[in-house]
TIGU-766361 format. One record per residue (C-alpha): x, y, z; residue number from 1. Coordinates in pm, 1 decimal. Layout:
<nodes>
NODE          u          v          w   lumpa
NODE          X          Y          Z     NUM
...
</nodes>
This chain:
<nodes>
NODE          u          v          w   lumpa
NODE    -3581.7    13093.7    12571.6       1
NODE    -3750.3    12843.7    12830.9       2
NODE    -4044.0    13056.1    12910.0       3
NODE    -4107.0    13154.6    12543.7       4
NODE    -4073.4    12771.9    12446.6       5
NODE    -4373.4    12706.6    12680.3       6
NODE    -4572.5    13021.5    12626.6       7
NODE    -4758.2    12926.1    12314.5       8
NODE    -4818.2    12584.7    12457.2       9
NODE    -5002.2    12728.1    12775.6      10
NODE    -5184.9    12989.9    12590.2      11
NODE    -5318.2    12734.8    12344.4      12
NODE    -5453.4    12499.7    12614.1      13
NODE    -5618.8    12766.7    12790.1      14
NODE    -5773.5    12891.2    12490.6      15
NODE    -5888.2    12555.3    12394.7      16
NODE    -6029.2    12498.7    12748.5      17
NODE    -6250.9    12815.0    12705.0      18
NODE    -6371.1    12727.7    12364.8      19
NODE    -6465.9    12371.6    12515.3      20
NODE    -6652.5    12535.4    12764.1      21
NODE    -6730.9    12508.0    13161.2      22
NODE    -6879.8    12193.7    13322.6      23
NODE    -6946.0    12058.4    12980.7      24
NODE    -7126.9    12349.6    12821.8      25
NODE    -6952.8    12460.0    12500.4      26
NODE    -6882.7    12825.7    12451.8      27
NODE    -7105.7    13004.5    12219.8      28
NODE    -7034.8    12947.3    11851.2      29
NODE    -6673.2    12811.1    11984.0      30
NODE    -6561.0    13176.3    12045.2      31
NODE    -6331.0    13205.6    12345.2      32
NODE    -6451.1    13468.9    12605.7      33
NODE    -6178.7    13701.3    12665.2      34
NODE    -6264.4    13761.8    13031.9      35
NODE    -6256.6    13405.3    13129.4      36
NODE    -5950.6    13351.7    12943.1      37
NODE    -5778.6    13653.7    13127.9      38
NODE    -5905.1    13502.4    13438.7      39
NODE    -5741.6    13158.1    13374.7      40
NODE    -5419.9    13299.4    13252.4      41
NODE    -5422.1    13532.0    13588.1      42
NODE    -5494.2    13227.2    13796.3      43
NODE    -5239.7    12985.6    13626.1      44
NODE    -4965.5    13238.1    13697.7      45
NODE    -5079.9    13291.9    14066.1      46
NODE    -5107.4    12916.0    14149.2      47
NODE    -4768.3    12824.8    13952.4      48
NODE    -4571.4    13086.8    14150.5      49
NODE    -4711.3    12946.9    14476.3      50
NODE    -4618.1    12583.2    14348.4      51
NODE    -4276.3    12681.1    14222.3      52
NODE    -4166.7    12863.7    14537.1      53
NODE    -4299.0    12555.2    14741.8      54
NODE    -4079.9    12332.3    14484.1      55
NODE    -3766.8    12509.9    14529.8      56
NODE    -3781.2    12540.9    14902.9      57
NODE    -3518.2    12750.4    15024.4      58
NODE    -3336.1    12798.7    14715.1      59
NODE    -3413.3    13091.2    14468.5      60
NODE    -3657.9    12975.0    14202.8      61
NODE    -3515.5    12968.1    13872.1      62
NODE    -3668.0    13074.0    13547.0      63
NODE    -3689.3    12724.5    13383.4      64
NODE    -3859.0    12578.9    13706.9      65
NODE    -4123.9    12876.0    13687.1      66
NODE    -4171.6    12812.0    13330.6      67
NODE    -4227.0    12441.3    13338.0      68
NODE    -4437.6    12445.1    13635.5      69
NODE    -4652.9    12723.5    13459.3      70
NODE    -4717.7    12451.5    13178.5      71
NODE    -4809.0    12176.5    13415.1      72
NODE    -5030.1    12403.3    13618.7      73
NODE    -5217.7    12559.5    13317.6      74
NODE    -5310.6    12222.5    13180.3      75
NODE    -5439.7    12118.1    13520.1      76
NODE    -5630.0    12429.9    13556.4      77
NODE    -5761.4    12384.0    13217.4      78
NODE    -5908.8    12058.2    13298.6      79
NODE    -6057.8    12178.8    13630.0      80
NODE    -6213.3    12454.9    13451.7      81
NODE    -6377.8    12211.7    13189.8      82
NODE    -6493.3    11979.8    13460.4      83
NODE    -6631.8    12238.0    13709.3      84
NODE    -6670.1    12593.9    13542.9      85
NODE    -6440.3    12723.6    13818.7      86
NODE    -6160.1    12972.2    13759.0      87
NODE    -6004.3    13062.4    14086.2      88
NODE    -6083.8    12813.3    14333.5      89
NODE    -5925.5    12752.9    14684.1      90
NODE    -6013.6    12386.1    14627.2      91
NODE    -5813.5    12375.8    14307.8      92
NODE    -5513.2    12531.2    14479.5      93
NODE    -5521.3    12304.0    14782.3      94
NODE    -5518.4    11986.2    14546.0      95
NODE    -5242.6    12145.9    14344.2      96
NODE    -5022.0    12167.0    14647.9      97
NODE    -5105.8    11808.0    14767.8      98
NODE    -5030.3    11671.7    14417.2      99
NODE    -4697.0    11856.3    14418.8     100
NODE    -4607.0    11731.7    14783.2     101
NODE    -4728.2    11367.1    14628.0     102
NODE    -4505.7    11411.0    14307.0     103
NODE    -4199.6    11534.0    14490.4     104
NODE    -4155.2    11177.6    14637.0     105
NODE    -4064.2    11065.4    14290.7     106
NODE    -3750.5    11280.0    14281.9     107
NODE    -3460.5    11095.5    14375.0     108
NODE    -3233.0    11315.3    14584.8     109
NODE    -2933.8    11096.7    14480.5     110
NODE    -2973.2    11217.2    14115.1     111
NODE    -3039.8    11586.2    14244.1     112
NODE    -2708.0    11576.7    14429.5     113
NODE    -2515.9    11413.3    14150.4     114
NODE    -2666.0    11686.4    13902.1     115
NODE    -2544.1    11964.4    14137.8     116
NODE    -2192.0    11809.4    14153.7     117
NODE    -2153.1    11766.4    13781.7     118
NODE    -1989.2    11970.6    13543.1     119
NODE    -2209.0    12019.5    13209.8     120
NODE    -2080.9    11851.3    12885.8     121
NODE    -2177.4    12139.6    12682.5     122
NODE    -2340.1    12481.8    12718.2     123
NODE    -2398.1    12656.9    13047.1     124
NODE    -2471.5    12510.3    13377.0     125
NODE    -2830.4    12699.8    13385.5     126
NODE    -2933.1    12575.3    13049.4     127
NODE    -2835.6    12194.7    13076.3     128
NODE    -2801.5    12061.5    13435.0     129
NODE    -3032.4    12285.8    13639.0     130
NODE    -3309.8    12258.5    13336.8     131
NODE    -3281.9    11880.4    13371.5     132
NODE    -3347.3    11901.2    13745.3     133
NODE    -3631.8    12140.2    13672.3     134
NODE    -3765.4    11916.2    13397.7     135
NODE    -3755.6    11639.3    13661.5     136
NODE    -3945.7    11783.9    13930.6     137
NODE    -4205.1    11956.9    13703.9     138
NODE    -4257.9    11598.5    13524.9     139
NODE    -4311.6    11453.4    13872.5     140
NODE    -4564.7    11713.1    13930.7     141
NODE    -4753.0    11605.7    13605.0     142
NODE    -4722.1    11232.3    13678.1     143
NODE    -4897.2    11284.3    14012.2     144
NODE    -5168.4    11477.5    13848.3     145
NODE    -5213.6    11161.4    13591.2     146
NODE    -5233.8    10915.7    13876.9     147
NODE    -5481.9    11167.3    14052.0     148
NODE    -5704.0    11194.1    13712.7     149
NODE    -5688.2    10802.3    13679.3     150
NODE    -5841.0    10759.3    14006.7     151
NODE    -6111.9    10995.4    13917.8     152
NODE    -6209.6    10817.4    13599.1     153
NODE    -6570.6    10798.4    13556.0     154
NODE    -6515.1    10412.6    13484.2     155
NODE    -6457.5    10380.7    13851.5     156
NODE    -6742.1    10555.3    13977.3     157
NODE    -6980.7    10397.0    14249.7     158
NODE    -7287.8    10470.2    14026.7     159
NODE    -7138.1    10227.5    13741.4     160
NODE    -7164.7     9925.5    13979.1     161
NODE    -7387.9     9979.6    14254.5     162
NODE    -7740.1    10055.0    14298.5     163
NODE    -7738.9    10368.7    14497.3     164
NODE    -8093.1    10527.6    14459.1     165
NODE    -8175.3    10834.1    14293.0     166
NODE    -7998.3    11141.9    14400.7     167
NODE    -7693.5    10984.0    14567.0     168
NODE    -7394.8    11183.3    14628.8     169
NODE    -7181.4    10866.7    14578.8     170
NODE    -7261.9    10801.2    14224.4     171
NODE    -7017.4    11041.9    14077.8     172
NODE    -6758.8    10943.4    14330.2     173
NODE    -6463.3    10704.0    14227.0     174
NODE    -6437.0    10380.9    14429.5     175
NODE    -6117.6    10368.7    14623.3     176
NODE    -6176.0    10076.4    14833.3     177
NODE    -6294.1    10300.7    15108.7     178
NODE    -5958.5    10476.3    15121.4     179
NODE    -5932.6    10862.0    15094.8     180
NODE    -5837.2    10939.7    14735.2     181
NODE    -5501.2    11113.8    14798.6     182
NODE    -5396.2    10802.1    15006.5     183
NODE    -5439.3    10585.4    14706.7     184
NODE    -5261.2    10827.5    14473.5     185
NODE    -4980.7    10838.6    14711.5     186
NODE    -4942.5    10467.8    14765.4     187
NODE    -4961.9    10417.4    14357.5     188
NODE    -4677.4    10678.1    14338.9     189
NODE    -4461.0    10479.9    14595.0     190
NODE    -4505.9    10170.2    14346.1     191
NODE    -4436.5    10366.7    14043.5     192
NODE    -4081.8    10481.5    14203.2     193
NODE    -4037.7    10108.3    14303.5     194
NODE    -4084.7    10003.3    13985.3     195
NODE    -3826.8    10256.8    13817.1     196
NODE    -3556.7    10210.2    14077.4     197
NODE    -3543.2     9839.7    14037.7     198
NODE    -3524.0     9864.8    13671.6     199
NODE    -3263.4    10153.1    13666.5     200
NODE    -2995.6    10115.0    13401.4     201
NODE    -2612.3    10160.0    13450.7     202
NODE    -2597.9    10506.6    13329.8     203
NODE    -2290.8    10714.2    13416.2     204
NODE    -2379.0    11055.2    13312.7     205
NODE    -2626.4    11207.2    13566.2     206
NODE    -2782.8    11424.4    13308.2     207
NODE    -2866.2    11107.0    13088.4     208
NODE    -2995.4    10929.4    13409.9     209
NODE    -3225.0    11224.9    13484.8     210
NODE    -3357.4    11233.6    13134.6     211
NODE    -3404.2    10849.1    13153.1     212
NODE    -3580.9    10882.5    13486.9     213
NODE    -3806.4    11167.9    13383.3     214
NODE    -3952.7    10909.2    13088.5     215
NODE    -3933.7    10593.7    13307.9     216
NODE    -4143.4    10749.3    13546.2     217
NODE    -4411.9    10843.5    13308.2     218
NODE    -4408.4    10493.6    13124.0     219
NODE    -4435.8    10306.3    13460.3     220
NODE    -4719.9    10547.7    13585.7     221
NODE    -4917.1    10462.6    13287.7     222
NODE    -4870.9    10092.4    13299.5     223
NODE    -4941.0    10085.5    13680.0     224
NODE    -5248.4    10287.5    13658.3     225
NODE    -5389.2    10116.6    13351.4     226
NODE    -5332.8     9780.4    13535.0     227
NODE    -5487.7     9909.4    13870.9     228
NODE    -5785.3    10053.1    13691.3     229
NODE    -5836.1     9722.8    13507.0     230
NODE    -5819.1     9506.1    13818.0     231
NODE    -6036.0     9736.0    14016.5     232
NODE    -6311.3     9730.2    13725.7     233
NODE    -6289.7     9376.9    13719.2     234
NODE    -6323.5     9330.0    14091.5     235
NODE    -6654.3     9552.7    14072.0     236
NODE    -6791.6     9381.8    13769.8     237
NODE    -6785.6     9037.3    13968.6     238
NODE    -6837.6     9168.3    14348.4     239
NODE    -7033.8     9470.4    14354.8     240
NODE    -7264.2     9363.2    14628.1     241
NODE    -7453.4     9558.4    14906.5     242
NODE    -7183.5     9391.3    15149.9     243
NODE    -6877.7     9525.5    14952.7     244
NODE    -7050.1     9867.3    14925.2     245
NODE    -7110.9     9844.0    15307.8     246
NODE    -6737.6     9753.4    15381.8     247
NODE    -6609.8    10027.8    15158.9     248
NODE    -6815.8    10266.6    15320.8     249
NODE    -6691.6    10152.7    15656.6     250
NODE    -6333.8    10169.7    15543.5     251
NODE    -6290.9     9791.6    15584.2     252
NODE    -6133.4     9673.8    15241.6     253
NODE    -5776.7     9736.8    15351.4     254
NODE    -5634.7     9392.3    15279.9     255
NODE    -5829.2     9392.1    14932.0     256
NODE    -5673.6     9738.9    14842.6     257
NODE    -5328.7     9622.9    14939.0     258
NODE    -5381.2     9303.5    14740.0     259
NODE    -5485.2     9493.4    14429.5     260
NODE    -5204.6     9721.4    14447.3     261
NODE    -4957.5     9480.6    14509.4     262
NODE    -5056.7     9289.3    14221.8     263
NODE    -5082.4     9589.6    13991.3     264
NODE    -4728.4     9662.9    14102.0     265
NODE    -4601.0     9309.4    14020.2     266
NODE    -4748.4     9314.3    13675.5     267
NODE    -4652.6     9671.0    13592.6     268
NODE    -4271.4     9583.6    13700.3     269
NODE    -4279.6     9274.3    13472.6     270
NODE    -4419.3     9468.8    13169.3     271
NODE    -4211.2     9779.0    13235.7     272
NODE    -3885.3     9556.3    13223.4     273
NODE    -4002.5     9358.8    12911.8     274
NODE    -4046.3     9680.9    12735.2     275
NODE    -3728.2     9844.4    12832.7     276
NODE    -3577.7     9502.5    12702.0     277
NODE    -3772.9     9484.0    12382.9     278
NODE    -3800.2     9841.2    12274.8     279
NODE    -3455.0     9882.9    12121.5     280
NODE    -3476.5     9547.5    11915.6     281
NODE    -3838.0     9666.6    11808.9     282
NODE    -3700.7     9995.7    11683.8     283
NODE    -3407.9     9801.8    11504.8     284
NODE    -3664.9     9594.4    11334.6     285
NODE    -3850.6     9868.6    11218.5     286
NODE    -3516.7    10024.9    11045.3     287
NODE    -3443.6     9679.5    10890.8     288
NODE    -3799.5     9676.6    10740.1     289
NODE    -3746.7    10016.3    10571.0     290
NODE    -3424.9     9920.6    10428.1     291
NODE    -3421.0     9788.9    10075.5     292
NODE    -3365.0     9402.0    10037.9     293
NODE    -3052.5     9355.3     9866.7     294
NODE    -3115.9     9003.4     9807.3     295
NODE    -3457.8     9057.9     9623.4     296
NODE    -3433.1     9000.8     9248.1     297
NODE    -3487.4     9324.5     9060.5     298
NODE    -3783.8     9377.2     8857.8     299
NODE    -3682.1     9323.9     8481.2     300
NODE    -3836.2     9555.0     8222.5     301
NODE    -4063.4     9368.7     7989.3     302
NODE    -4076.5     9437.9     7614.6     303
NODE    -4436.7     9435.6     7500.2     304
NODE    -4480.2     9365.5     7126.7     305
NODE    -4752.5     9537.6     6950.6     306
NODE    -4894.9     9419.6     6641.1     307
NODE    -4818.7     9641.8     6338.8     308
NODE    -5091.4     9678.1     6106.7     309
</nodes>
């Protein structure tokens, strides 16, 4: 059932990728190329099986983990195909493995251990607790991809802020303060985990805690990436000088990078906590607005006298 639940979504995303075209070139008349689609499906399965085995470690890989990893891999592969036109690429598999390893740092071993020791409240062990663990692992993989894509955002490209000259290879490269992109991604993921762990509520059920953490990691990641991107753009708008470019190329902006990340983490934590605190009340407010006002006067039917002739 888990695999069937994801199959339609996976196929739809891959078909959409083929229709949208490779490297920004739309497919002819919007029709998907069957050979390209078949190649994408095959590659998505191949890469997801490799990643599932890596995520499972020494334990047998469950079907629920295979299904969720296939979904996340297919979506990432579709984006890669649209951007580069590559179907089977060693570069994509290498990045996917790096992203998997980075996302694994978001998974708390404490929660995994609690899930393994808990009896399910209903249903079978496979369908409830183990699926929650698999969803948490796959969601962490997806969140790491989101952070990676946020850092690759064209709004952060060197060419938007620096006069690099015609044909510069740096023009379409993201500004990362001279740090390797993977290092920046991992640093932001560390901040995401801290934001979530500092706000973790007192939930007695390991299953409910795993579900909360899955959503919380995604929310914290979105906030942190938005703030990091905004602060980096603001810095570049005011300080994109040849000196800054030279220091970035010489990897001499370490202190500036740490300051920006620390500031983004503080702001993300404050906003995250406020959202978690305010969200229930905002939802209740919406419910009250939908309820009829008992105190409001009821409209009185008016009798209109018409002249009789």
